C-alpha positions in Angstrom: -8.4 -10.8 18.8 -7.9 -7.6 16.8 -8.4 -7.8 13.0 -5.3 -8.3 10.9 -5.0 -7.2 7.3 -4.5 -10.0 4.7 -0.9 -9.4 4.0 -0.1 -9.8 7.7 -2.5 -12.8 8.2 -0.9 -14.6 5.3 2.7 -13.6 5.8 4.8 -16.8 5.1 5.3 -18.9 8.3 7.4 -21.5 6.5 10.0 -21.4 3.8 7.7 -23.5 1.6 5.1 -20.7 1.7 7.5 -18.1 0.2 6.3 -17.1 -3.3 8.6 -16.5 -6.2 12.0 -16.6 -4.5 12.9 -20.3 -4.9 16.6 -20.0 -5.5 17.1 -17.7 -2.4 15.1 -20.1 -0.2 17.1 -23.1 -1.4 20.5 -21.3 -0.8 19.6 -20.3 2.7 18.3 -23.8 3.6 21.5 -25.4 2.3 23.5 -22.9 4.4 21.6 -23.9 7.6 21.8 -27.7 6.8 25.6 -27.5 6.2 26.2 -25.0 9.1 27.7 -22.5 6.8 26.0 -19.3 8.0 27.5 -16.0 7.1 27.7 -13.1 9.6 26.0 -10.5 7.3 23.4 -10.7 4.6 21.9 -8.1 2.3 18.4 -8.7 0.9 17.7 -6.3 -2.0 14.7 -6.1 -4.2 11.4 -4.3 -5.0 8.7 -3.7 -2.3 6.5 -6.6 -1.3 8.7 -9.4 -2.6 9.4 -11.1 0.7 12.7 -9.6 2.0 11.6 -9.0 5.6 9.5 -12.3 5.7 12.5 -14.4 4.5 14.8 -12.6 7.0 12.4 -13.5 9.9 12.1 -17.1 8.7 15.9 -17.4 8.5 16.3 -15.9 12.0 13.7 -18.4 13.4 15.3 -21.4 11.5 18.9 -20.8 12.7 17.7 -20.7 16.3 15.3 -23.7 16.0 16.5 -26.6 18.2 14.9 -29.3 16.0 15.5 -27.9 12.5 14.8 -30.3 9.6 14.1 -28.5 6.3 11.7 -26.3 8.3 11.6 -24.8 11.8 9.7 -27.1 14.2 7.4 -24.4 15.7 7.4 -26.5 18.9 10.7 -25.7 20.7 11.0 -22.7 23.1 12.8 -20.6 20.4 10.1 -21.1 17.8 7.3 -20.5 20.3 9.0 -17.2 21.4 9.3 -16.2 17.8 5.6 -17.0 17.0 4.5 -15.0 20.0 6.6 -12.0 18.8 8.8 -11.7 21.8 12.0 -13.6 21.0 14.8 -11.7 22.9 17.5 -12.6 20.4 15.7 -11.5 17.2 15.9 -7.7 17.0 14.2 -5.7 14.3 15.2 -2.1 13.5 13.5 0.3 11.0 16.3 2.4 9.6 13.8 4.8 8.0 13.0 6.2 11.4 16.1 5.1 13.4 18.9 6.2 11.1 21.2 8.2 13.4 24.6 7.4 14.8 23.1 7.1 18.3 20.7 4.4 17.1 23.6 2.4 15.6 25.7 2.8 18.7 22.9 1.2 20.8 23.2 -1.8 18.6 27.0 -1.9 18.8 26.9 -1.8 22.6 24.5 -4.8 22.7 26.5 -6.9 20.2 29.1 -8.3 22.7 26.5 -9.8 25.0 25.6 -13.5 24.4 22.1 -14.6 23.3 19.5 -15.0 26.0 17.6 -17.9 24.5 18.8 -18.9 21.1 22.0 -19.9 19.5 22.4 -16.6 17.5 21.5 -13.0 18.1 20.0 -11.7 14.8 19.7 -8.0 13.9 17.2 -7.4 11.1 17.6 -3.8 9.8 14.9 -2.8 7.3 15.4 -0.1 4.7 19.1 0.0 5.6 19.8 2.5 2.8 18.2 5.2 5.0 21.1 5.1 7.5 23.2 8.2 7.5 26.8 8.0 6.2 28.0 8.5 9.8 25.8 5.6 11.0 27.2 3.3 8.2 30.7 4.1 9.2 30.0 3.5 12.9 28.6 0.0 12.0 31.4 -0.8 9.6 33.9 -2.4 12.0 31.2 -4.4 13.8 29.9 -5.9 10.5 33.5 -6.8 9.5 34.4 -8.7 12.6 31.3 -9.5 14.7 31.2 -12.1 17.5 30.4 -15.6 16.4 26.9 -15.4 17.9 25.8 -12.3 16.0 24.2 -12.2 12.5 23.2 -9.1 10.6 20.4 -9.1 8.0 20.0 -5.9 6.0 16.9 -5.4 3.8 16.6 -2.6 1.2 14.7 -1.5 -1.8 17.6 0.7 -3.0 20.9 -1.1 -2.7 22.7 1.6 -4.7 22.5 3.9 -1.7 24.3 1.4 0.6 28.0 2.3 0.8 30.4 -0.1 -1.0 32.4 -0.9 2.1 29.2 -2.4 3.7 28.1 -4.1 0.5 31.5 -5.9 0.2 31.1 -7.4 3.7 27.7 -8.9 3.0 26.3 -11.9 1.1 23.9 -10.3 -1.3 20.6 -11.8 -2.4 18.5 -10.1 -5.1 14.8 -10.6 -4.7 13.0 -10.4 -8.0 9.5 -9.3 -8.8 7.0 -12.1 -8.4 5.6 -13.7 -11.6 2.1 -12.7 -12.5 0.9 -16.3 -12.5 2.4 -17.0 -9.0 0.7 -13.9 -7.6 -2.5 -15.0 -9.2 -2.2 -18.6 -7.9 -1.4 -17.5 -4.3 -4.3 -14.9 -4.3 -6.7 -17.6 -5.4 -5.5 -19.9 -2.6 -6.1 -17.2 0.0 -9.6 -16.5 -1.4 -10.4 -20.2 -1.2 -9.2 -20.3 2.5 -11.4 -17.2 3.2 -14.3 -19.0 1.4 -14.9 -16.0 -0.9 -16.2 -16.5 -4.4 -14.2 -14.8 -7.2 -13.9 -14.4 -10.9 -10.5 -15.5 -12.3 -10.2 -12.5 -14.5 -10.6 -10.2 -11.5 -7.8 -12.0 -9.7 -5.6 -11.7 -12.8 -6.3 -7.9 -13.0 -5.3 -7.5 -9.3 -2.1 -9.5 -10.0 -1.3 -7.3 -12.9 -1.9 -4.1 -10.8 0.4 -5.4 -8.1 3.4 -5.1 -10.5 5.3 -8.0 -9.0 4.6 -7.4 -5.3 2.7 -10.0 -3.3 2.0 -7.6 -0.5 0.6 -5.0 -2.9 -1.7 -7.7 -4.4 -3.1 -8.6 -1.0 -3.6 -4.9 -0.1 -5.5 -4.4 -3.4 -7.5 -7.5 -2.8 -8.5 -6.3 0.7 -9.7 -3.0 -0.7 -11.9 -4.8 -3.2 -13.3 -7.1 -0.5 -14.1 -4.1 1.7 -16.3 -2.9 -1.2 -17.9 -6.3 -1.8 -17.2 -9.0 0.9 -19.3 -11.6 -0.8 -17.6 -12.0 -4.2 -14.6 -10.6 -6.1 -15.7 -9.5 -9.6 -13.8 -8.0 -12.5 -16.4 -5.2 -12.7 -15.8 -4.2 -9.1 -12.0 -4.2 -9.6 -12.3 -2.0 -12.7 -14.8 0.4 -10.9 -12.6 0.7 -7.7 -9.3 1.4 -9.5 -10.7 3.3 -12.6 -9.5 0.6 -15.0 -10.5 -0.5 -18.5 -10.6 -4.2 -19.2 -8.1 -5.7 -21.6 -11.0 -7.0 -23.7 -12.4 -3.4 -24.1 -8.9 -2.1 -24.9 -8.5 -4.8 -27.6 -11.9 -3.9 -29.0 -11.0 -0.2 -29.0 -7.7 -0.9 -30.8 -9.4 -3.0 -33.5 -12.1 -0.3 -33.9 -9.3 2.2 -34.7 -8.2 0.1 -37.6 -11.7 -0.5 -38.8 -11.9 3.3 -39.0 -14.8 3.6 -36.5 -13.5 7.1 -35.4 -16.8 8.3 -33.9 -17.2 5.1 -31.9 -13.6 5.3 -30.7 -13.9 8.9 -29.5 -17.2 8.2 -27.8 -15.7 5.2 -26.0 -12.6 7.1 -24.8 -14.7 10.1 -23.5 -17.1 7.7 -21.6 -14.0 6.1 -20.0 -12.6 9.5 -19.1 -15.9 10.5 -17.4 -15.8 7.2 -15.4 -12.3 8.1 -14.0 -10.0 6.5 -16.5 -6.3 7.7 -16.5 -5.6 8.7 -20.1 -1.9 8.1 -19.9 -2.7 4.6 -18.5 -4.8 3.8 -21.5 -2.0 4.9 -23.9 0.4 2.7 -22.0 -2.0 -0.2 -22.0 -2.5 0.1 -25.8 1.3 0.1 -26.1 1.5 -3.0 -24.0 -1.1 -4.7 -26.2 0.9 -3.9 -29.3 4.1 -5.2 -27.7 2.4 -8.4 -26.7 1.2 -9.0 -30.3 4.7 -8.3 -31.7 6.3 -10.7 -29.3 3.8 -13.4 -29.9 4.0 -13.0 -33.7 7.7 -13.9 -33.7 7.7 -17.4 -32.2 4.2 -17.7 -30.7 5.6 -18.1 -27.1 2.7 -17.6 -24.8 4.9 -17.4 -21.7 6.1 -14.0 -22.9 2.6 -12.5 -23.0 1.8 -10.0 -20.2 -1.6 -8.4 -21.1 -3.1 -10.6 -23.8 -4.2 -14.2 -24.1 -2.9 -16.2 -27.1 -6.4 -16.0 -28.6 -6.5 -12.2 -28.4 -3.0 -11.8 -29.7 -3.7 -14.1 -32.7 -6.9 -12.3 -33.4 -5.0 -9.0 -33.8 -2.3 -10.6 -35.9 -5.0 -11.9 -38.3 -6.6 -8.5 -38.7 -3.7 -5.9 -38.6 -0.4 -6.0 -40.6 2.8 -6.3 -38.5 4.2 -3.1 -40.2 1.1 -1.2 -39.0 1.7 -2.4 -35.4 5.2 -0.9 -35.5 3.9 2.4 -36.7 1.2 2.5 -34.1 3.8 1.8 -31.4 5.8 4.8 -32.6 2.7 7.0 -32.5 1.8 6.0 -28.9 5.4 6.3 -27.7 5.4 9.9 -29.0 2.1 10.7 -27.3 3.2 9.3 -24.0 6.5 11.2 -24.1 4.5 14.5 -24.5 2.0 13.8 -21.7 3.7 16.2 -19.3 3.8 18.9 -21.9 0.0 18.8 -22.5 -2.4 20.0 -19.9 -5.3 18.3 -21.7 -3.8 14.9 -22.7 -7.2 13.5 -23.6 -7.3 15.8 -26.7 -3.8 14.8 -27.7 -4.5 11.1 -27.3 -7.7 11.4 -29.4 -5.6 13.1 -32.2 -3.0 10.3 -31.9 -5.7 7.6 -32.3 -7.2 9.4 -35.3 -3.7 9.6 -36.9 -3.3 5.8 -36.3 -6.6 5.1 -38.0 -5.8 7.4 -41.0 -2.4 5.8 -41.4 -3.9 2.4 -42.3 -6.4 4.0 -44.7 -3.7 6.1 -46.4 -1.8 3.0 -47.2 -4.8 1.5 -49.0 -5.4 4.7 -50.9 -1.7 4.8 -51.9 -1.8 1.2 -53.3 -4.9 2.0 -55.4 -3.2 5.2 -56.7 -0.1 3.2 -57.7 -2.3 0.7 -59.6 -4.1 3.5 -61.4 -0.9 5.2 -62.3 0.5 2.0 -63.8 -2.7 1.5 -65.8 -2.5 5.1 -67.3 1.2 4.7 -68.3 0.5 1.4 -70.0 -2.5 2.8 -71.8 -0.4 5.7 -73.2 2.2 3.3 -74.5 -0.5 1.1 -76.2 -2.1 3.9 -78.2 0.1 3.4 -81.2 -0.7 -0.3 -81.5 -3.6 -2.0 -83.2 -6.9 -2.5 -81.4 -6.4 -6.3 -81.2 -2.9 -5.8 -79.8 -4.3 -3.2 -77.3 -6.9 -5.7 -76.0 -4.3 -8.5 -75.6 -1.9 -6.1 -73.9 -4.5 -4.8 -71.5 -5.3 -8.4 -70.5 -1.6 -9.1 -69.9 -1.2 -5.9 -68.0 -4.0 -6.8 -65.7 -2.4 -10.2 -65.0 0.9 -8.6 -64.3 -0.6 -6.0 -61.9 -2.2 -8.8 -59.9 1.1 -10.7 -59.7 3.4 -7.7 -59.2 2.2 -6.3 -55.9 4.4 -3.8 -53.9 7.4 -5.4 -52.2 6.0 -4.4 -48.8 2.7 -6.2 -49.5 4.5 -9.4 -50.4 6.5 -9.3 -47.2 3.4 -8.8 -45.2 1.8 -11.8 -46.9 4.8 -14.0 -46.1 4.7 -12.9 -42.4 1.1 -13.9 -41.9 1.0 -16.8 -44.3 0.8 -19.3 -41.4 -2.0 -17.2 -39.8 -4.7 -17.6 -42.4 -7.9 -19.2 -41.2 -8.8 -22.3 -43.2 -12.5 -22.9 -42.7 -13.5 -26.6 -43.3 -16.2 -27.1 -45.9 -19.7 -28.0 -44.7 -19.8 -31.3 -46.7 -16.5 -32.4 -45.1 -17.7 -31.6 -41.6 -21.0 -33.4 -42.3 -19.2 -36.5 -43.4 -17.3 -36.5 -40.1 -20.5 -36.1 -38.2 -22.2 -38.9 -40.1 -19.2 -41.2 -39.3 -19.1 -40.2 -35.6 -20.3 -42.3 -32.6 -20.8 -41.7 -28.9 -18.2 -44.2 -27.7 -15.4 -42.3 -29.6 -16.7 -39.0 -28.2 -16.6 -40.3 -24.6 -13.1 -41.6 -25.1 -11.9 -38.3 -26.5 -13.4 -36.4 -23.5 -10.1 -37.2 -21.8 -8.7 -34.0 -23.4 -11.1 -31.8 -21.5 -10.9 -33.8 -18.3 -7.1 -33.1 -18.1 -6.9 -29.6 -19.5 -6.6 -28.0 -16.0 -3.2 -29.7 -15.7 -1.8 -27.2 -18.2 -3.4 -24.1 -16.8 0.0 -23.0 -15.3 2.3 -24.7 -17.7 4.3 -21.9 -19.4 4.9 -23.9 -22.5 1.4 -25.5 -23.0 -0.9 -23.0 -21.4 -1.9 -21.7 -24.8 -3.6 -25.0 -25.6 -5.5 -24.9 -22.3 -6.8 -21.3 -23.1 -7.5 -22.4 -26.7 -9.8 -25.2 -25.8 -11.2 -24.2 -22.4 -14.8 -23.0 -23.0 -15.3 -25.0 -26.2 -17.5 -28.1 -26.4 -16.7 -31.5 -27.9 -19.4 -31.7 -30.6 -18.5 -34.9 -32.5 -15.7 -37.4 -32.9 -14.9 -40.2 -35.4 -11.7 -42.3 -35.7 -9.7 -39.6 -37.5 -11.2 -36.2 -36.4 -12.8 -34.2 -33.7 -15.2 -31.3 -34.1 -15.4 -28.7 -31.3 -17.8 -25.7 -31.0 -17.0 -22.3 -29.5 -17.1 -18.6 -30.0 -15.9 -16.8 -33.2 -12.4 -15.9 -31.8 -11.8 -19.5 -30.6 -13.0 -21.0 -33.9 -10.7 -18.7 -36.0 -7.7 -19.5 -33.8 -8.2 -23.2 -33.8 -8.7 -23.2 -37.6 -5.6 -21.1 -38.2 -3.1 -23.3 -40.0 -0.1 -22.8 -37.7 -2.2 -23.2 -34.5 -4.2 -26.1 -35.8 -0.9 -28.1 -36.5 0.4 -27.3 -33.0 -2.9 -28.4 -31.4 -2.8 -31.7 -33.4 0.8 -32.4 -32.1 -0.2 -31.4 -28.6 -3.1 -33.9 -28.3 -1.0 -36.6 -30.0 1.9 -36.1 -27.6 0.0 -35.6 -24.4 -3.0 -37.9 -24.8 -2.0 -40.3 -27.6 -5.0 -39.1 -29.7 -4.1 -39.1 -33.4 -6.9 -36.9 -34.7 -7.4 -33.6 -36.4 -9.4 -30.9 -34.7 -11.8 -28.6 -36.5 -13.8 -25.8 -34.9 -17.3 -24.4 -35.7 -19.4 -21.7 -34.2 -23.0 -22.1 -32.9 -24.6 -21.1 -36.3 -22.6 -23.8 -38.1 -23.3 -26.3 -35.4 -27.1 -25.8 -35.9 -26.7 -26.1 -39.7 -24.8 -29.4 -39.3 -27.4 -30.8 -36.9 -30.2 -30.0 -39.4 -28.2 -31.6 -42.3 -27.6 -34.6 -40.2 -31.3 -35.1 -39.4 -32.1 -34.8 -43.2 -29.6 -37.5 -44.1 -31.1 -41.0 -44.6 -29.8 -43.6 -42.1 -28.3 -45.8 -44.8 -25.9 -43.0 -45.8 -24.5 -42.7 -42.3 -21.3 -44.3 -41.0 -19.6 -44.0 -44.3 -15.8 -43.9 -44.2 -14.3 -40.4 -44.6 -10.7 -39.5 -45.6 -9.0 -37.0 -43.2 -5.6 -35.6 -44.2 -3.3 -35.3 -41.1 -0.1 -33.5 -40.4 3.2 -35.5 -40.6 4.6 -36.6 -37.2 8.2 -37.4 -36.6 8.9 -40.6 -34.8 10.9 -39.2 -31.9 10.4 -42.3 -29.8 12.2 -44.6 -32.3 15.5 -45.9 -30.9 18.6 -45.0 -32.9 21.7 -47.1 -33.3 24.9 -45.7 -31.9 26.2 -45.0 -35.4 22.9 -43.1 -36.3 23.1 -41.0 -33.1 26.7 -40.0 -33.9 25.8 -39.2 -37.4 22.8 -37.1 -36.3 25.1 -35.2 -33.9 28.2 -34.7 -36.1 27.0 -35.4 -39.7 29.2 -37.2 -42.3 32.4 -35.5 -41.0 32.9 -38.1 -38.3 34.1 -41.5 -39.5 33.9 -44.5 -37.2 36.9 -46.8 -37.7 36.4 -50.5 -37.0 
């Protein structure tokens, strides 16, 4: 048998295999079950989202002799469809057959009854390519077709379909497929093909596909042609001239650490390796957008490029006002890309301006403080030496308190993002009170983390803990070890409280979680070994966050009061 490309091999053969178009599939299935099938349908949406596949499945299902939620694939109609020679399912590519004569051929065949199935189905792909004369010729037939004829039109550009045709069709808008659904389906195909892969590589392919499942499989096949044994992130980046998100995040942080020479060197090396400079600018803008979105309510489901850990790390190190300014600089640079023959130079200047912007703010703050000091010193010259000393002390205190308004606002914005690092003595006391039985019992958290890998609301906790190790556990606290970014995010006040509530709600574990890096882990182990046995297993106080008792049953009066307040009076 001749080789088939992946997107044809894994084209959906059942409605249950269609990815990302649940509401459309459900509507069509209900129409078939209730025998309420329209005479004309319009499937509109971006490329590679399943329009033609769903049209074919629908044509097979309505002609199936034993339909029950899915076509049986056993009756003569289904077998003819699977073999690709069903006489009553006719496909026409309007991109190459768009003349009046092509449409007239269809119109002449319409009156004839189906040869094998119940319905004669015409699937016209890229219908917007039909000429105006062809549309007009088809108009009357679409309006009053015979009972045995169904038209299904598919298009990526519904605006070009004339209104008189649109008004005679049931329209279904196919949306771009979610990043995580593309990723999940791609991993299922790789598992079926028994090909090893890196999850980050699959995620990058899903992002490049821009919502199209067919595009994702075409990109995947290109990568597997390069390396049939394993799909790696390095290969994906090399083939498509990409820069990893981690490198782009590091580049952005280096800009604000004022490592100009390192930033310029990195960009030029990327350029030599085939990087698209405009793509880099857009990626940096996407990163800033992700951080700003995440900084508002911390909703991980809205992130596109970054993980919650990466977003939180940038929030901790760069002020929100600076992110807005950087976004403006990058937008300006991107808008001028066509006007600059050498966009690399313009992008370098843009990044230097972004780095200088943050440094200028610090210089300005220092200059304001110096000016205030000089003005106060002039006013104090006429007073006595003792008064001058006292006044200078008071002035210094006031200067510390009265920071610029903008600085106060920034502090309020990131107040919940401060990393609270537990003291070593406190962590040691937890370790001394820990035992293996509690540690084994708490391992339930890690055993069930995979359940939340694709949960839009709780995925952030999966990404927060995955890769960390359960180091120690006592009756009130858990210590985990991980890399610096994970440690900082877990120990952040806001995230730590959310994590506490998560393990309490999902696993019934009422314990605080503290994170340490490898260096601190070794330090605690050494201190533990040096502690005499008689000082171990001593009780330790752990302060926990307050939990609301949501499970407590309320009386009817309490429920009414919680809903309407004191304004509602219940008369006996």
